[in-house]
C-alpha positions in Angstrom: 0.0 0.0 0.0 2.9 2.3 0.8 4.4 1.6 -2.6 1.1 2.4 -4.3 1.0 5.7 -2.4 4.5 6.6 -3.5 3.8 5.7 -7.1 0.6 7.7 -7.0 2.4 10.7 -5.5 5.1 10.4 -8.2 2.5 10.4 -11.0 0.8 13.5 -9.5 3.8 15.7 -9.8 2.3 17.4 -12.8 -0.8 18.5 -10.9 0.6 21.6 -9.1 2.3 23.0 -12.3 -0.8 22.3 -14.4 -3.1 23.8 -11.8 -1.0 27.0 -11.6 -0.5 27.4 -15.4 -4.2 26.8 -16.1 -5.4 28.5 -13.0 -3.7 31.8 -13.8 -5.0 31.9 -17.4 -8.2 33.9 -16.5 -6.1 36.4 -14.5 -3.8 36.8 -17.5 -6.7 37.2 -20.0 -8.3 39.8 -17.7 -5.0 41.8 -17.5 -4.5 41.5 -21.2 -8.1 42.4 -22.0 -8.0 45.5 -19.9 -4.8 46.7 -21.7 -6.4 45.9 -25.1 -9.3 48.2 -24.3 -7.1 51.0 -22.8 -4.8 50.9 -25.8 -7.6 51.1 -28.4 -7.0 54.8 -28.8 -3.2 54.6 -28.8 -0.8 53.8 -31.7 -0.6 50.0 -32.3 3.1 49.9 -31.2 2.1 50.7 -27.6 -0.4 47.8 -27.5 2.2 45.5 -29.0 5.0 46.5 -26.6 2.9 45.8 -23.5 1.4 42.7 -25.0 4.9 41.3 -25.5 5.7 42.2 -21.9 2.6 40.5 -20.6 3.3 37.4 -22.7 6.8 37.3 -21.3 5.5 37.2 -17.8 3.1 34.3 -18.5 5.6 32.3 -20.5 8.3 32.9 -17.9 6.0 31.4 -15.3 5.5 28.4 -17.6 9.3 28.0 -18.0 9.7 28.0 -14.2 7.9 24.7 -14.2 9.4 23.2 -17.3 13.0 24.1 -16.4 13.4 25.0 -12.7 10.8 22.7 -11.3 11.7 19.7 -13.4 15.5 20.3 -13.1 15.9 19.2 -16.7 19.3 19.8 -18.2 19.2 21.9 -21.4 22.1 21.1 -23.6 22.6 23.6 -26.5 24.8 22.9 -29.6 25.5 25.3 -32.5 25.3 29.0 -32.8 22.4 30.5 -30.8 23.0 34.3 -30.9 22.9 36.2 -27.5 20.9 39.1 -28.9 17.3 39.0 -30.1 16.6 38.9 -33.8 13.6 38.8 -36.2 13.7 35.1 -37.2 11.8 32.1 -38.5 12.3 29.1 -36.2 12.1 25.8 -38.1 12.1 22.6 -36.0 11.4 18.9 -36.1 8.1 18.0 -34.2 7.6 15.0 -32.0 5.6 16.1 -28.9 3.8 19.0 -27.3 6.9 20.0 -25.4 8.4 21.2 -28.7 6.4 24.4 -28.2 8.2 24.9 -24.9 11.6 24.4 -26.4 11.1 27.5 -28.6 10.4 29.4 -25.4 13.6 28.0 -23.8 15.7 29.4 -26.6 13.8 32.7 -26.9 14.2 33.5 -23.2 18.0 33.0 -23.5 17.9 35.8 -26.1 15.6 38.1 -24.1 13.0 37.6 -26.9 10.4 35.5 -25.1 7.6 38.0 -25.7 8.4 37.9 -29.5 7.4 34.3 -29.9 4.5 33.7 -32.4 3.4 30.4 -33.7 2.1 28.9 -37.0 -0.6 26.6 -35.6 -2.9 23.9 -36.8 -6.3 25.4 -37.4 -8.1 23.2 -34.9 -6.1 24.7 -32.0 -7.9 28.0 -32.3 -10.8 26.4 -30.4 -8.7 26.0 -27.2 -10.5 27.7 -24.3 -8.9 31.2 -23.8 -5.6 30.2 -25.3 -6.8 29.7 -28.9 -8.2 33.2 -29.1 -5.3 34.9 -27.4 -2.6 33.2 -29.5 -4.2 34.8 -32.6 -4.3 38.2 -30.9 -0.6 37.8 -30.1 0.3 37.4 -33.7 -0.1 33.6 -34.1 -1.2 32.3 -37.5 -3.7 29.4 -37.9 -3.3 27.4 -41.0 -5.1 24.4 -42.6 -3.3 21.6 -44.2 -2.7 20.6 -47.9 -5.3 21.9 -50.3 -7.1 23.9 -47.7 -4.0 26.0 -46.9 -4.9 29.7 -47.4 -1.7 31.4 -48.6 -3.3 34.8 -49.1 -4.7 34.9 -45.5 -1.3 34.0 -44.0 0.5 36.7 -46.1 -2.0 39.3 -44.9 -1.5 38.4 -41.3 2.3 38.5 -41.6 2.1 41.8 -43.5 0.0 43.3 -40.7 2.6 42.3 -38.2 5.4 43.8 -40.2 3.4 47.1 -40.6 3.0 47.3 -36.9 6.8 46.7 -36.6 6.1 43.6 -34.5 9.3 41.7 -33.4 9.1 38.3 -34.9 10.2 34.9 -33.5 7.9 32.9 -35.8 7.9 29.2 -34.9 7.0 26.7 -37.7 7.0 22.9 -37.6 7.3 22.0 -41.3 6.4 18.3 -40.8 2.8 19.4 -40.2 2.2 16.7 -37.6 4.2 14.9 -34.9 6.7 12.1 -35.5 5.2 9.3 -33.5 7.0 5.9 -33.5 3.7 4.3 -32.2 1.9 5.3 -35.4 4.1 3.6 -38.1 1.6 4.2 -40.9 2.2 8.0 -40.7 6.0 7.5 -41.0 5.6 4.9 -43.8 3.2 7.3 -45.8 5.7 10.1 -45.3 8.6 7.9 -46.6 6.5 6.7 -49.5 5.7 10.2 -50.5 9.4 11.1 -50.4 10.3 8.1 -52.6 7.6 9.0 -55.1 8.9 12.6 -55.3 12.5 11.5 -55.7 13.5 12.9 -52.3 15.7 11.2 -49.7 13.9 8.9 -47.4 14.1 10.1 -43.8 14.2 7.8 -40.7 13.8 10.0 -37.6 11.8 12.9 -39.1 8.9 13.2 -41.5 9.0 14.6 -45.0 8.6 18.4 -44.5 5.9 20.5 -46.2 7.1 23.7 -47.7 4.1 25.9 -48.0 4.0 27.7 -44.7 7.8 28.1 -44.7 7.8 29.5 -48.2 5.0 32.0 -47.5 6.7 33.2 -44.3 10.2 33.6 -45.8 8.9 35.2 -49.0 6.6 37.6 -47.2 9.1 38.7 -44.6 12.4 38.3 -46.4 13.3 42.1 -46.0 12.1 42.0 -42.3 14.0 39.0 -41.1 17.6 38.7 -39.8 17.9 35.0 -40.1 16.3 31.5 -40.0 17.0 29.2 -37.1 17.1 25.6 -38.1 16.5 23.7 -34.8 16.8 20.0 -34.1 15.5 18.7 -30.8 16.1 15.3 -29.1 14.8 14.1 -25.7 17.1 11.9 -23.8 15.6 8.6 -22.5 13.3 8.0 -25.5 14.9 4.7 -26.5 13.7 1.3 -25.2 15.9 -1.6 -24.0 16.0 -2.9 -27.6 17.4 0.3 -28.9 14.1 1.3 -30.6 12.9 4.9 -30.5 10.0 5.6 -28.1 7.4 8.3 -28.1 8.8 11.7 -26.9 7.5 12.9 -23.6 4.2 14.7 -23.3 3.9 17.8 -21.2 2.5 15.7 -18.3 5.4 13.3 -18.5 8.0 16.1 -18.8 6.5 17.8 -15.7 6.8 14.4 -13.9 10.6 14.7 -14.5 10.7 11.8 -16.9 13.2 13.6 -19.2 16.6 14.1 -17.7 18.1 16.1 -20.6 16.9 17.8 -23.7 19.4 18.4 -26.5 19.0 21.3 -28.9 21.0 21.9 -32.0 20.8 25.3 -33.6 22.0 26.3 -37.1 21.6 30.0 -37.9 21.0 30.5 -41.6 21.3 33.7 -43.5 18.4 34.7 -45.8 20.7 34.9 -48.8 21.4 31.2 -48.5 17.8 30.2 -48.9 16.3 29.9 -52.4 13.4 32.2 -53.1 11.3 30.1 -55.5 9.0 27.6 -53.8 10.2 24.7 -56.0 13.9 25.2 -55.0 13.0 26.1 -51.4 11.2 22.7 -51.2 14.5 21.0 -52.1 16.4 23.2 -49.7 14.0 22.4 -46.8 14.2 18.7 -47.5 18.0 18.9 -47.4 17.8 20.7 -44.1 15.7 17.8 -42.8 18.2 15.3 -44.2 20.8 17.1 -41.9 18.3 16.8 -39.0 17.9 13.1 -39.7 21.7 12.5 -39.7 21.9 14.3 -36.4 19.2 12.2 -34.9 20.6 9.0 -36.3 23.9 9.9 -34.5 21.9 10.6 -31.4 19.8 7.4 -31.3 21.6 4.8 -33.5 25.4 5.5 -33.3 27.3 2.2 -33.2 29.7 3.7 -30.7 27.7 3.9 -27.4 29.8 6.9 -26.3 28.4 8.9 -29.2 24.8 8.2 -28.4 22.5 10.6 -26.5 24.3 13.6 -27.8 24.8 15.6 -30.9 28.2 16.0 -32.5 30.3 19.1 -31.8 30.7 21.4 -28.8 27.8 21.8 -26.3 26.9 24.1 -23.5 24.8 23.1 -20.4 22.5 26.1 -20.2 20.9 26.6 -16.8 18.0 29.1 -16.5 18.3 31.4 -13.6 15.4 31.6 -11.1 15.5 35.4 -11.5 14.2 34.9 -15.0 11.1 32.9 -13.9 10.3 33.0 -10.2 9.1 36.7 -10.1 6.5 35.9 -12.8 5.3 32.9 -10.9 4.9 35.0 -7.7 3.2 37.9 -9.5 0.6 35.8 -11.4 0.1 33.4 -8.6 -0.4 36.2 -6.1 -2.7 38.1 -8.4 -4.9 35.0 -8.9 -4.9 34.1 -5.2 -6.0 37.6 -4.2 -8.9 37.4 -6.8 -10.0 34.0 -5.4 -10.1 35.2 -1.8 -13.2 37.4 -2.4 -16.6 36.3 -3.6 -16.7 39.0 -6.3 -13.3 37.9 -7.4 -14.4 34.3 -7.7 -17.4 35.2 -9.7 -15.3 37.3 -12.1 -12.8 34.4 -12.3 -15.5 31.9 -13.3 -17.2 34.3 -15.7 -13.8 34.9 -17.4 -13.5 31.2 -18.1 -17.0 30.9 -19.4 -17.5 34.1 -21.3 -13.9 34.4 -22.4 -14.1 31.0 -24.0 -17.4 31.8 -25.7 -16.2 35.2 -27.0 -13.0 33.6 -28.1 -14.7 30.8 -30.1 -17.1 33.3 -31.6 -14.2 35.6 -32.6 -12.1 32.9 -34.3 -15.1 31.6 -36.1 -15.8 35.0 -37.6 -12.2 36.2 -38.1 -10.2 33.1 -39.2 
């Protein structure tokens, strides 16, 4: 019975972080909504600057749990600049934690508030978050034939017109690489073979549309493209077969000891402009990712496994970057919940904020 209690307690280690992150969402939305109304008569840059600061506060709190609370070691390889830049961030995609990895890199460049995502269209229905991400500069896209190039270009041009700092995160695979769904991997490999492209083992064949639209639209606005490859240590079974990457819940339960991040900073002049050639270039970038991941997971020399080649840095995030945000948002939420009127406002924010958000994203795609 004692063992069962210990195991149950271990599995519940994600409850506190999840409760705080979800629990502070209404408080955050209220603060953001108040600023949105106040800034309506001000130049758009004022709204954007404060919105970025507010987003930094919330995401810093999130990173307290994903880095400081879990104690995960973040190992960085390659050339991550110290200073913030306007960039497109291209990464392999294997789990929900991949979204947090972009935050981990951005906060180390003091650019956390600048992170915007290209998201699957279905995510716009997330309560509170779906609506807010679109307001923060996120772009929702549909796959394949339903992809709306004109709409994406218009949204990006609006961001550039407002001089919005851009840390645009794109996962070109379009869906997660999941070893437990071999059909998706096999279909991806069959498509590559049919198109005369190299067959990839540890990543899916990338789709070029969103990347091409983003680079083409913002080519005079960007400083660089970050090509990012992520590997989670501990995702190989006793037979040497790759396992599913950790979910957010598993990550918060401290089931990932180290995350390895390889960054290659690419100048815009080195990227082909025409979509046909960019498609080939993007696939070549994913061939490089695949080779890195083959080295990480499958190297014959066991000493070379569980790491990328080249020099690395163990990058530890200071509590000063995250703890103040946790205390601020946690304290603000607690003070609201201590009063009856505050509790009513809190509940109404969840309900009406979700309804208004769903209505908004259904009218304004």
